[in-house]
GUTI-221268 format. One record per residue: x, y, z of N, C-alpha, C, O in turn. Coordinates in steps of 0.05 Angstrom, whole numbers. Atoms other than C-alpha are relative to their C-alpha. Layout:
BEGIN
{n.px = X	n.py = Y	n.pz = Z	ca.px = X	ca.py = Y	ca.pz = Z	c.px = X	c.py = Y	c.pz = Z	o.px = X	o.py = Y	o.pz = Z} .
...
//
This chain:
BEGIN
{n.px = 11	n.py = 15	n.pz = 25	ca.px = 956	ca.py = 1737	ca.pz = 903	c.px = -27	c.py = 12	c.pz = -13	o.px = -48	o.py = 11	o.pz = 0} .
{n.px = 24	n.py = -9	n.pz = 14	ca.px = 907	ca.py = 1767	ca.pz = 853	c.px = -16	c.py = -20	c.pz = -10	o.px = -10	o.py = -32	o.pz = -31} .
{n.px = 22	n.py = 13	n.pz = 8	ca.px = 845	ca.py = 1730	ca.pz = 851	c.px = -8	c.py = 3	c.pz = -25	o.px = -6	o.py = -15	o.pz = -41} .
{n.px = 13	n.py = -9	n.pz = 20	ca.px = 811	ca.py = 1768	ca.pz = 799	c.px = 19	c.py = -11	c.pz = -27	o.px = 10	o.py = -24	o.pz = -46} .
{n.px = -18	n.py = 9	n.pz = 28	ca.px = 873	ca.py = 1756	ca.pz = 745	c.px = -2	c.py = -26	c.pz = 1	o.px = -9	o.py = -35	o.pz = -21} .
{n.px = -1	n.py = 32	n.pz = -3	ca.px = 876	ca.py = 1681	ca.pz = 767	c.px = -26	c.py = -8	c.pz = -19	o.px = -26	o.py = -21	o.pz = -40} .
{n.px = 24	n.py = 8	n.pz = 14	ca.px = 802	ca.py = 1678	ca.pz = 749	c.px = -2	c.py = 6	c.pz = -30	o.px = -12	o.py = -11	o.pz = -45} .
{n.px = 3	n.py = -6	n.pz = 23	ca.px = 807	ca.py = 1714	ca.pz = 685	c.px = 18	c.py = -20	c.pz = -14	o.px = 8	o.py = -31	o.pz = -34} .
{n.px = -14	n.py = 21	n.pz = 10	ca.px = 862	ca.py = 1666	ca.pz = 667	c.px = -11	c.py = -27	c.pz = -10	o.px = -8	o.py = -39	o.pz = -31} .
{n.px = 12	n.py = 28	n.pz = 4	ca.px = 824	ca.py = 1605	ca.pz = 680	c.px = -21	c.py = 0	c.pz = -16	o.px = -24	o.py = -18	o.pz = -33} .
{n.px = 25	n.py = -2	n.pz = 18	ca.px = 761	ca.py = 1629	ca.pz = 647	c.px = 13	c.py = -1	c.pz = -28	o.px = 1	o.py = -14	o.pz = -45} .
{n.px = -9	n.py = -3	n.pz = 28	ca.px = 805	ca.py = 1644	ca.pz = 587	c.px = 6	c.py = -27	c.pz = -13	o.px = 1	o.py = -33	o.pz = -36} .
{n.px = -11	n.py = 33	n.pz = 8	ca.px = 834	ca.py = 1569	ca.pz = 584	c.px = -25	c.py = -11	c.pz = -5	o.px = -28	o.py = -21	o.pz = -27} .
{n.px = 26	n.py = 14	n.pz = 5	ca.px = 762	ca.py = 1544	ca.pz = 592	c.px = -12	c.py = 8	c.pz = -22	o.px = -23	o.py = -10	o.pz = -35} .
{n.px = 15	n.py = -9	n.pz = 24	ca.px = 735	ca.py = 1583	ca.pz = 540	c.px = 10	c.py = -3	c.pz = -28	o.px = -3	o.py = -8	o.pz = -48} .
{n.px = -15	n.py = -4	n.pz = 22	ca.px = 789	ca.py = 1587	ca.pz = 491	c.px = 17	c.py = -20	c.pz = -12	o.px = 29	o.py = -18	o.pz = -34} .
{n.px = -20	n.py = 22	n.pz = 1	ca.px = 826	ca.py = 1523	ca.pz = 496	c.px = -12	c.py = -21	c.pz = -16	o.px = 2	o.py = -36	o.pz = -30} .
{n.px = 13	n.py = 23	n.pz = 14	ca.px = 771	ca.py = 1476	ca.pz = 468	c.px = -10	c.py = -21	c.pz = 20	o.px = -27	o.py = -38	o.pz = 13} .
{n.px = 7	n.py = 17	n.pz = -22	ca.px = 766	ca.py = 1439	ca.pz = 536	c.px = -25	c.py = -7	c.pz = 3	o.px = -41	o.py = 12	o.pz = 5} .
{n.px = 31	n.py = 9	n.pz = -5	ca.px = 700	ca.py = 1398	ca.pz = 545	c.px = 7	c.py = -10	c.pz = 31	o.px = 27	o.py = -21	o.pz = 39} .
{n.px = 5	n.py = 10	n.pz = -29	ca.px = 677	ca.py = 1388	ca.pz = 619	c.px = -18	c.py = -23	c.pz = -3	o.px = -40	o.py = -20	o.pz = -15} .
{n.px = 18	n.py = 18	n.pz = -1	ca.px = 649	ca.py = 1322	ca.pz = 630	c.px = -9	c.py = -12	c.pz = 27	o.px = 7	o.py = -23	o.pz = 43} .
{n.px = 7	n.py = 11	n.pz = -29	ca.px = 609	ca.py = 1302	ca.pz = 688	c.px = -4	c.py = -31	c.pz = -1	o.px = -18	o.py = -39	o.pz = -20} .
{n.px = 3	n.py = 24	n.pz = -3	ca.px = 612	ca.py = 1229	ca.pz = 708	c.px = 0	c.py = -11	c.pz = 25	o.px = 7	o.py = 4	o.pz = 43} .
{n.px = 2	n.py = 17	n.pz = -25	ca.px = 601	ca.py = 1177	ca.pz = 764	c.px = 21	c.py = -24	c.pz = -2	o.px = 20	o.py = -40	o.pz = 16} .
{n.px = -15	n.py = 21	n.pz = 3	ca.px = 654	ca.py = 1129	ca.pz = 739	c.px = 28	c.py = 5	c.pz = 14	o.px = 49	o.py = 5	o.pz = 2} .
{n.px = -31	n.py = -1	n.pz = -16	ca.px = 710	ca.py = 1138	ca.pz = 794	c.px = -3	c.py = -16	c.pz = 22	o.px = -26	o.py = -21	o.pz = 31} .
{n.px = -2	n.py = 22	n.pz = -18	ca.px = 732	ca.py = 1089	ca.pz = 845	c.px = -6	c.py = 14	c.pz = 29	o.px = 3	o.py = 36	o.pz = 35} .
{n.px = 6	n.py = -6	n.pz = -28	ca.px = 704	ca.py = 1095	ca.pz = 915	c.px = 13	c.py = -20	c.pz = 17	o.px = 18	o.py = -42	o.pz = 7} .
{n.px = -19	n.py = 14	n.pz = -20	ca.px = 741	ca.py = 1068	ca.pz = 975	c.px = -15	c.py = 2	c.pz = 25	o.px = -34	o.py = 18	o.pz = 26} .
{n.px = 4	n.py = -7	n.pz = -23	ca.px = 727	ca.py = 1062	ca.pz = 1046	c.px = 5	c.py = 27	c.pz = 15	o.px = 28	o.py = 33	o.pz = 18} .
{n.px = -3	n.py = -26	n.pz = -12	ca.px = 720	ca.py = 1128	ca.pz = 1080	c.px = 4	c.py = 22	c.pz = -23	o.px = 16	o.py = 44	o.pz = -18} .
{n.px = 3	n.py = -22	n.pz = 19	ca.px = 712	ca.py = 1167	ca.pz = 1014	c.px = 13	c.py = -11	c.pz = -27	o.px = 16	o.py = -34	o.pz = -33} .
{n.px = -7	n.py = 8	n.pz = 26	ca.px = 740	ca.py = 1172	ca.pz = 944	c.px = 26	c.py = -4	c.pz = 3	o.px = 40	o.py = 5	o.pz = 21} .
{n.px = -35	n.py = 7	n.pz = 4	ca.px = 810	ca.py = 1146	ca.pz = 919	c.px = 11	c.py = 24	c.pz = -9	o.px = -4	o.py = 41	o.pz = -18} .
{n.px = -14	n.py = -24	n.pz = 11	ca.px = 859	ca.py = 1197	ca.pz = 901	c.px = -6	c.py = 4	c.pz = -24	o.px = -7	o.py = -16	o.pz = -38} .
{n.px = 3	n.py = -6	n.pz = 31	ca.px = 844	ca.py = 1234	ca.pz = 835	c.px = -27	c.py = -5	c.pz = -7	o.px = -33	o.py = -5	o.pz = -31} .
{n.px = 24	n.py = 13	n.pz = 8	ca.px = 774	ca.py = 1211	ca.pz = 836	c.px = -22	c.py = 19	c.pz = 4	o.px = -45	o.py = 11	o.pz = 1} .
{n.px = 19	n.py = -21	n.pz = 4	ca.px = 738	ca.py = 1278	ca.pz = 843	c.px = 3	c.py = 16	c.pz = -24	o.px = -14	o.py = 33	o.pz = -30} .
{n.px = -4	n.py = -9	n.pz = 30	ca.px = 768	ca.py = 1295	ca.pz = 774	c.px = 26	c.py = -2	c.pz = -8	o.px = 45	o.py = -7	o.pz = 6} .
{n.px = -31	n.py = 7	n.pz = 13	ca.px = 825	ca.py = 1291	ca.pz = 730	c.px = -3	c.py = 15	c.pz = -29	o.px = -25	o.py = 19	o.pz = -40} .
{n.px = -3	n.py = -15	n.pz = 22	ca.px = 848	ca.py = 1328	ca.pz = 668	c.px = 14	c.py = -20	c.pz = -19	o.px = 30	o.py = -38	o.pz = -12} .
{n.px = -16	n.py = 15	n.pz = 25	ca.px = 871	ca.py = 1297	ca.pz = 597	c.px = 6	c.py = 21	c.pz = -22	o.px = -8	o.py = 25	o.pz = -42} .
{n.px = -6	n.py = -25	n.pz = 19	ca.px = 906	ca.py = 1356	ca.pz = 563	c.px = 2	c.py = -10	c.pz = -30	o.px = -7	o.py = 6	o.pz = -47} .
{n.px = 1	n.py = 5	n.pz = 26	ca.px = 917	ca.py = 1316	ca.pz = 497	c.px = -24	c.py = -2	c.pz = -13	o.px = -27	o.py = 5	o.pz = -36} .
{n.px = 26	n.py = 2	n.pz = 6	ca.px = 845	ca.py = 1301	ca.pz = 497	c.px = -16	c.py = 25	c.pz = 4	o.px = -39	o.py = 24	o.pz = -4} .
{n.px = 13	n.py = -22	n.pz = -7	ca.px = 824	ca.py = 1370	ca.pz = 519	c.px = -27	c.py = -5	c.pz = 14	o.px = -49	o.py = 5	o.pz = 8} .
{n.px = 23	n.py = 6	n.pz = -12	ca.px = 779	ca.py = 1340	ca.pz = 567	c.px = 3	c.py = 2	c.pz = 29	o.px = 25	o.py = -2	o.pz = 38} .
{n.px = -5	n.py = -1	n.pz = -28	ca.px = 766	ca.py = 1351	ca.pz = 642	c.px = -24	c.py = -21	c.pz = 8	o.px = -46	o.py = -20	o.pz = -3} .
{n.px = 25	n.py = 16	n.pz = -10	ca.px = 723	ca.py = 1297	ca.pz = 680	c.px = 0	c.py = 9	c.pz = 28	o.px = 20	o.py = 12	o.pz = 42} .
{n.px = 6	n.py = -5	n.pz = -29	ca.px = 689	ca.py = 1315	ca.pz = 744	c.px = -23	c.py = -21	c.pz = 11	o.px = -43	o.py = -29	o.pz = -2} .
{n.px = 15	n.py = 15	n.pz = -11	ca.px = 658	ca.py = 1272	ca.pz = 789	c.px = -30	c.py = 12	c.pz = 7	o.px = -33	o.py = 29	o.pz = 24} .
{n.px = 29	n.py = -12	n.pz = -5	ca.px = 581	ca.py = 1286	ca.pz = 788	c.px = -14	c.py = -11	c.pz = 25	o.px = -37	o.py = -5	o.pz = 29} .
{n.px = 13	n.py = 14	n.pz = -24	ca.px = 567	ca.py = 1248	ca.pz = 854	c.px = 11	c.py = 17	c.pz = 24	o.px = 2	o.py = 11	o.pz = 46} .
{n.px = -8	n.py = -15	n.pz = -21	ca.px = 602	ca.py = 1301	ca.pz = 898	c.px = -13	c.py = 26	c.pz = -3	o.px = -19	o.py = 33	o.pz = -25} .
{n.px = 12	n.py = -26	n.pz = 4	ca.px = 571	ca.py = 1371	ca.pz = 915	c.px = 6	c.py = 16	c.pz = -20	o.px = 28	o.py = 13	o.pz = -31} .
{n.px = -7	n.py = -21	n.pz = 19	ca.px = 568	ca.py = 1426	ca.pz = 869	c.px = 20	c.py = 19	c.pz = 3	o.px = 30	o.py = 29	o.pz = -17} .
{n.px = -22	n.py = -15	n.pz = -5	ca.px = 617	ca.py = 1469	ca.pz = 906	c.px = 25	c.py = -16	c.pz = -1	o.px = 46	o.py = -5	o.pz = -9} .
{n.px = -24	n.py = 17	n.pz = 3	ca.px = 664	ca.py = 1411	ca.pz = 910	c.px = 8	c.py = -6	c.pz = -32	o.px = 31	o.py = -12	o.pz = -40} .
{n.px = -6	n.py = 5	n.pz = 31	ca.px = 654	ca.py = 1405	ca.pz = 830	c.px = 13	c.py = 24	c.pz = -10	o.px = 31	o.py = 22	o.pz = -27} .
{n.px = -12	n.py = -21	n.pz = 7	ca.px = 671	ca.py = 1476	ca.pz = 824	c.px = 35	c.py = 5	c.pz = 8	o.px = 53	o.py = 15	o.pz = -6} .
{n.px = -31	n.py = 3	n.pz = -11	ca.px = 737	ca.py = 1468	ca.pz = 868	c.px = 13	c.py = -18	c.pz = -17	o.px = 36	o.py = -12	o.pz = -24} .
{n.px = -13	n.py = 24	n.pz = 17	ca.px = 753	ca.py = 1407	ca.pz = 826	c.px = 5	c.py = 11	c.pz = -31	o.px = 24	o.py = 4	o.pz = -46} .
{n.px = -3	n.py = -11	n.pz = 30	ca.px = 742	ca.py = 1446	ca.pz = 760	c.px = 29	c.py = 21	c.pz = 0	o.px = 47	o.py = 21	o.pz = -17} .
{n.px = -24	n.py = -18	n.pz = -2	ca.px = 792	ca.py = 1501	ca.pz = 785	c.px = 22	c.py = -12	c.pz = 3	o.px = 42	o.py = -4	o.pz = -10} .
{n.px = -27	n.py = 16	n.pz = -7	ca.px = 842	ca.py = 1449	ca.pz = 814	c.px = 12	c.py = -10	c.pz = -33	o.px = 35	o.py = -5	o.pz = -40} .
{n.px = -8	n.py = 9	n.pz = 22	ca.px = 842	ca.py = 1416	ca.pz = 742	c.px = 9	c.py = 22	c.pz = -21	o.px = 26	o.py = 17	o.pz = -38} .
{n.px = -10	n.py = -23	n.pz = 23	ca.px = 849	ca.py = 1483	ca.pz = 701	c.px = 27	c.py = 12	c.pz = 13	o.px = 43	o.py = 23	o.pz = -2} .
{n.px = -31	n.py = -10	n.pz = -5	ca.px = 910	ca.py = 1503	ca.pz = 745	c.px = 17	c.py = -20	c.pz = -5	o.px = 41	o.py = -13	o.pz = -9} .
{n.px = -21	n.py = 22	n.pz = 12	ca.px = 941	ca.py = 1437	ca.pz = 726	c.px = 9	c.py = 8	c.pz = -26	o.px = 32	o.py = 4	o.pz = -34} .
{n.px = -7	n.py = -6	n.pz = 30	ca.px = 938	ca.py = 1463	ca.pz = 655	c.px = 12	c.py = 28	c.pz = 4	o.px = 32	o.py = 31	o.pz = -9} .
{n.px = -13	n.py = -28	n.pz = -4	ca.px = 959	ca.py = 1536	ca.pz = 675	c.px = 28	c.py = -6	c.pz = 9	o.px = 48	o.py = -1	o.pz = -5} .
{n.px = -27	n.py = 2	n.pz = -16	ca.px = 1014	ca.py = 1517	ca.pz = 722	c.px = 9	c.py = -33	c.pz = 3	o.px = 8	o.py = -47	o.pz = 23} .
{n.px = -6	n.py = 26	n.pz = -6	ca.px = 1040	ca.py = 1449	ca.pz = 702	c.px = 24	c.py = -7	c.pz = 18	o.px = 28	o.py = -30	o.pz = 23} .
{n.px = -22	n.py = 4	n.pz = -16	ca.px = 1100	ca.py = 1454	ca.pz = 744	c.px = -8	c.py = 0	c.pz = 29	o.px = 7	o.py = -11	o.pz = 46} .
{n.px = 7	n.py = 1	n.pz = -30	ca.px = 1062	ca.py = 1463	ca.pz = 811	c.px = -5	c.py = -30	c.pz = 7	o.px = -14	o.py = -48	o.pz = -8} .
{n.px = 8	n.py = 24	n.pz = -14	ca.px = 1056	ca.py = 1406	ca.pz = 858	c.px = -28	c.py = -2	c.pz = 8	o.px = -41	o.py = 18	o.pz = 9} .
{n.px = 27	n.py = 5	n.pz = -4	ca.px = 992	ca.py = 1374	ca.pz = 875	c.px = -3	c.py = 14	c.pz = 25	o.px = -25	o.py = 26	o.pz = 25} .
{n.px = 7	n.py = -15	n.pz = -26	ca.px = 996	ca.py = 1406	ca.pz = 947	c.px = -6	c.py = 31	c.pz = -10	o.px = -27	o.py = 41	o.pz = -1} .
{n.px = 1	n.py = -21	n.pz = 3	ca.px = 1003	ca.py = 1472	ca.pz = 917	c.px = -30	c.py = 7	c.pz = -15	o.px = -47	o.py = 24	o.pz = -8} .
{n.px = 24	n.py = -1	n.pz = 11	ca.px = 947	ca.py = 1461	ca.pz = 864	c.px = -25	c.py = 0	c.pz = 17	o.px = -43	o.py = 16	o.pz = 13} .
{n.px = 22	n.py = 6	n.pz = -21	ca.px = 900	ca.py = 1436	ca.pz = 921	c.px = -6	c.py = 23	c.pz = 16	o.px = -29	o.py = 30	o.pz = 20} .
{n.px = 0	n.py = -24	n.pz = -18	ca.px = 913	ca.py = 1494	ca.pz = 965	c.px = -11	c.py = 28	c.pz = -13	o.px = -27	o.py = 43	o.pz = -1} .
{n.px = 8	n.py = -24	n.pz = 13	ca.px = 905	ca.py = 1550	ca.pz = 913	c.px = -25	c.py = -6	c.pz = -11	o.px = -39	o.py = 15	o.pz = -13} .
{n.px = 30	n.py = 6	n.pz = 10	ca.px = 838	ca.py = 1517	ca.pz = 883	c.px = -19	c.py = 6	c.pz = 23	o.px = -42	o.py = 16	o.pz = 19} .
{n.px = 23	n.py = -3	n.pz = -20	ca.px = 807	ca.py = 1520	ca.pz = 949	c.px = 1	c.py = 35	c.pz = 10	o.px = -18	o.py = 47	o.pz = 20} .
{n.px = -4	n.py = -30	n.pz = -5	ca.px = 835	ca.py = 1596	ca.pz = 959	c.px = -16	c.py = 15	c.pz = -22	o.px = -32	o.py = 34	o.pz = -18} .
{n.px = 18	n.py = -17	n.pz = 16	ca.px = 807	ca.py = 1617	ca.pz = 895	c.px = -27	c.py = -3	c.pz = 4	o.px = -40	o.py = 18	o.pz = 4} .
{n.px = 26	n.py = 6	n.pz = -7	ca.px = 741	ca.py = 1583	ca.pz = 909	c.px = -16	c.py = 19	c.pz = 19	o.px = -39	o.py = 28	o.pz = 16} .
{n.px = 10	n.py = -18	n.pz = -24	ca.px = 735	ca.py = 1626	ca.pz = 974	c.px = -1	c.py = 23	c.pz = -10	o.px = -17	o.py = 37	o.pz = 2} .
{n.px = -5	n.py = -26	n.pz = 1	ca.px = 750	ca.py = 1689	ca.pz = 941	c.px = -18	c.py = 5	c.pz = -31	o.px = -17	o.py = 27	o.pz = -43} .
{n.px = 18	n.py = -7	n.pz = 22	ca.px = 701	ca.py = 1681	ca.pz = 879	c.px = -24	c.py = 20	c.pz = 5	o.px = -38	o.py = 20	o.pz = 26} .
{n.px = 24	n.py = -14	n.pz = -1	ca.px = 650	ca.py = 1731	ca.pz = 866	c.px = -25	c.py = -13	c.pz = -5	o.px = -22	o.py = -36	o.pz = -15} .
{n.px = 23	n.py = 11	n.pz = 9	ca.px = 577	ca.py = 1714	ca.pz = 854	c.px = 0	c.py = -10	c.pz = -29	o.px = -1	o.py = -34	o.pz = -35} .
{n.px = -2	n.py = 7	n.pz = 25	ca.px = 580	ca.py = 1718	ca.pz = 782	c.px = 23	c.py = -18	c.pz = -12	o.px = 22	o.py = -32	o.pz = -31} .
{n.px = -24	n.py = 20	n.pz = 10	ca.px = 649	ca.py = 1684	ca.pz = 776	c.px = -8	c.py = -27	c.pz = 12	o.px = -2	o.py = -45	o.pz = -3} .
{n.px = 11	n.py = 25	n.pz = -9	ca.px = 617	ca.py = 1623	ca.pz = 820	c.px = -17	c.py = -11	c.pz = -15	o.px = -19	o.py = -35	o.pz = -18} .
{n.px = 22	n.py = 8	n.pz = 27	ca.px = 560	ca.py = 1625	ca.pz = 765	c.px = 13	c.py = -11	c.pz = -21	o.px = 4	o.py = -31	o.pz = -32} .
{n.px = -14	n.py = 7	n.pz = 26	ca.px = 609	ca.py = 1621	ca.pz = 711	c.px = 7	c.py = -29	c.pz = 4	o.px = 2	o.py = -47	o.pz = -12} .
{n.px = -9	n.py = 29	n.pz = -2	ca.px = 639	ca.py = 1560	ca.pz = 740	c.px = -23	c.py = -22	c.pz = 4	o.px = -22	o.py = -44	o.pz = -6} .
{n.px = 21	n.py = 22	n.pz = -6	ca.px = 576	ca.py = 1525	ca.pz = 765	c.px = -18	c.py = -5	c.pz = -29	o.px = -34	o.py = -23	o.pz = -32} .
{n.px = 13	n.py = 9	n.pz = 25	ca.px = 551	ca.py = 1526	ca.pz = 695	c.px = 12	c.py = -22	c.pz = -14	o.px = -2	o.py = -36	o.pz = -28} .
{n.px = -13	n.py = 22	n.pz = 11	ca.px = 601	ca.py = 1477	ca.pz = 674	c.px = -4	c.py = -24	c.pz = 14	o.px = 0	o.py = -45	o.pz = 2} .
{n.px = 1	n.py = 20	n.pz = -18	ca.px = 590	ca.py = 1432	ca.pz = 731	c.px = -25	c.py = -8	c.pz = 14	o.px = -25	o.py = -25	o.pz = 33} .
{n.px = 29	n.py = 9	n.pz = -10	ca.px = 516	ca.py = 1427	ca.pz = 746	c.px = -11	c.py = -14	c.pz = -22	o.px = -8	o.py = -8	o.pz = -46} .
{n.px = 18	n.py = 12	n.pz = 19	ca.px = 471	ca.py = 1379	ca.pz = 717	c.px = -24	c.py = 13	c.pz = -4	o.px = -32	o.py = 31	o.pz = 12} .
{n.px = 29	n.py = -17	n.pz = 9	ca.px = 404	ca.py = 1401	ca.pz = 682	c.px = -19	c.py = 0	c.pz = 21	o.px = -32	o.py = 20	o.pz = 27} .
{n.px = 20	n.py = 2	n.pz = -26	ca.px = 363	ca.py = 1375	ca.pz = 744	c.px = 9	c.py = 21	c.pz = 23	o.px = -6	o.py = 37	o.pz = 33} .
{n.px = -7	n.py = -23	n.pz = -15	ca.px = 402	ca.py = 1417	ca.pz = 788	c.px = -6	c.py = 26	c.pz = -2	o.px = -15	o.py = 40	o.pz = 16} .
{n.px = 5	n.py = -27	n.pz = 16	ca.px = 396	ca.py = 1478	ca.pz = 744	c.px = -31	c.py = 5	c.pz = 6	o.px = -39	o.py = 25	o.pz = 19} .
{n.px = 29	n.py = -2	n.pz = -2	ca.px = 320	ca.py = 1468	ca.pz = 744	c.px = -3	c.py = 4	c.pz = 30	o.px = -14	o.py = 24	o.pz = 37} .
{n.px = 8	n.py = 0	n.pz = -29	ca.px = 316	ca.py = 1456	ca.pz = 819	c.px = 11	c.py = 29	c.pz = 11	o.px = -2	o.py = 43	o.pz = 26} .
{n.px = -11	n.py = -28	n.pz = -11	ca.px = 359	ca.py = 1520	ca.pz = 834	c.px = -20	c.py = 22	c.pz = -13	o.px = -29	o.py = 39	o.pz = 3} .
{n.px = 18	n.py = -21	n.pz = 10	ca.px = 315	ca.py = 1564	ca.pz = 787	c.px = -26	c.py = -4	c.pz = 14	o.px = -37	o.py = 16	o.pz = 22} .
{n.px = 29	n.py = -1	n.pz = -15	ca.px = 251	ca.py = 1541	ca.pz = 819	c.px = 5	c.py = 12	c.pz = 33	o.px = -10	o.py = 28	o.pz = 44} .
{n.px = -7	n.py = -13	n.pz = -30	ca.px = 282	ca.py = 1555	ca.pz = 891	c.px = 4	c.py = 27	c.pz = 0	o.px = 0	o.py = 39	o.pz = 22} .
{n.px = -6	n.py = -27	n.pz = 0	ca.px = 298	ca.py = 1621	ca.pz = 871	c.px = -25	c.py = 15	c.pz = -17	o.px = -24	o.py = 39	o.pz = -25} .
{n.px = 24	n.py = -10	n.pz = 14	ca.px = 229	ca.py = 1630	ca.pz = 836	c.px = 3	c.py = 10	c.pz = -23	o.px = -13	o.py = 27	o.pz = -30} .
{n.px = -7	n.py = -9	n.pz = 26	ca.px = 260	ca.py = 1640	ca.pz = 771	c.px = -15	c.py = -20	c.pz = -25	o.px = -21	o.py = -44	o.pz = -23} .
{n.px = 11	n.py = 21	n.pz = 22	ca.px = 231	ca.py = 1614	ca.pz = 704	c.px = 24	c.py = -7	c.pz = -23	o.px = 39	o.py = 11	o.pz = -31} .
{n.px = -19	n.py = 5	n.pz = 18	ca.px = 277	ca.py = 1581	ca.pz = 657	c.px = -6	c.py = 14	c.pz = -27	o.px = -29	o.py = 19	o.pz = -32} .
{n.px = 5	n.py = -11	n.pz = 27	ca.px = 284	ca.py = 1612	ca.pz = 585	c.px = -8	c.py = -20	c.pz = -18	o.px = 6	o.py = -40	o.pz = -19} .
{n.px = 10	n.py = 21	n.pz = 18	ca.px = 244	ca.py = 1572	ca.pz = 535	c.px = 5	c.py = 6	c.pz = -27	o.px = -3	o.py = -10	o.pz = -45} .
//
């Protein structure tokens, strides 16, 4: 599998399709974790991807990749989408990871990251 070509395709869909990524905490939580589909979901007719903001940033990146794969490969079964999204995540370069993080990080998380790396935000 060519991960760089899949990344380019996912990036193109995200940038050129008009999809909005919305971080929310309105997901069903059950004993032992979240209910199925509660990390995120895609609404193609509304061009919206919802991501659960209460999960970790890496999980949000994996979830965004997962939802984009549903758009790119609609015939894939859930298991294949799930497995492939994790593989893609594990093969991301630092710039590719940063690209996806841009869409799934909250402003406070970005500020904290910038401070921990002793970087100054652009004003």
